[in-house]
C-alpha positions as CSV (number, residue, x, y, z in Angstrom):
1,N,-13.3,-12.2,4.9
2,L,-10.7,-9.6,4.5
3,P,-11.2,-7.4,1.4
4,P,-8.4,-6.8,-1.1
5,T,-5.9,-4.5,0.5
6,I,-3.3,-2.0,-0.6
7,I,-0.7,-0.6,1.7
8,F,1.5,2.4,0.9
9,H,4.7,2.4,3.0
10,G,8.0,4.3,3.2
11,S,11.1,2.1,3.2
12,L,12.6,4.2,6.1
13,D,9.5,4.2,8.3
14,E,10.8,3.5,11.8
15,M,7.3,3.5,13.5
16,E,6.2,0.5,11.4
17,P,9.3,-1.1,9.7
18,I,8.8,-2.3,6.2
19,K,9.9,-5.8,7.3
20,K,6.8,-5.9,9.6
21,I,4.5,-4.8,6.7
22,R,6.0,-7.5,4.4
23,K,5.4,-10.1,7.1
24,Y,1.8,-9.0,7.4
25,Q,1.5,-9.2,3.6
26,G,2.8,-12.8,3.6
27,M,0.4,-13.8,6.4
28,V,-2.6,-12.4,4.5
29,E,-1.5,-14.1,1.2
30,T,-1.1,-17.5,2.9
31,F,-4.9,-17.4,3.3
32,G,-5.3,-16.7,-0.5
33,L,-6.2,-13.1,0.1
34,S,-4.9,-10.1,-1.8
35,C,-2.5,-7.6,-0.1
36,N,-0.6,-5.2,-2.3
37,V,2.3,-3.3,-0.8
38,V,3.6,-0.3,-2.6
39,E,6.9,0.6,-1.1
40,Y,8.3,4.1,-1.5
41,P,12.1,4.0,-1.2
42,G,13.8,6.6,1.0
43,Q,10.5,7.7,2.6
44,G,9.6,7.6,6.3
45,H,6.3,7.6,8.2
46,S,3.5,9.9,6.8
47,F,5.5,10.5,3.6
48,F,2.2,10.9,1.7
49,N,1.4,14.2,3.5
50,S,3.6,16.0,0.9
51,Q,1.8,17.0,-2.3
52,E,4.2,14.9,-4.5
53,F,3.4,11.7,-2.7
54,F,-0.2,12.5,-2.1
55,I,-0.6,12.6,-5.9
56,K,1.4,9.4,-6.4
57,T,-0.6,7.5,-3.8
58,S,-3.9,8.8,-5.1
59,K,-3.0,7.5,-8.6
60,E,-2.2,4.1,-7.1
61,V,-5.5,4.1,-5.3
62,D,-7.3,4.8,-8.6
63,K,-5.4,2.0,-10.3
64,F,-6.2,-0.4,-7.4
65,L,-9.9,0.4,-7.3
66,S,-10.1,0.2,-11.1
67,S,-8.6,-3.3,-11.0
68,L,-11.3,-4.3,-8.7
69,G,-14.1,-2.8,-10.8
70,Y,-15.0,-0.1,-8.3
71,I,-13.9,2.7,-10.7
72,V,-15.0,2.5,-14.3
73,N,-13.4,4.7,-16.9
């Protein structure tokens, strides 16, 4: 009963390596569930705290929620 999921992740995150995130994504998808991973190359843990990436991830959230019908233009 997992809802559709989106994960934003920096490729250089050492606290939670991207390999681990991709493994989780694969496990979720084997159950036929949706798990989108948006990888940000060259970024580490908490990269979205900068204004640039806060804006980028916010736009991705809007697209994701729109695709699910939660945000209507």
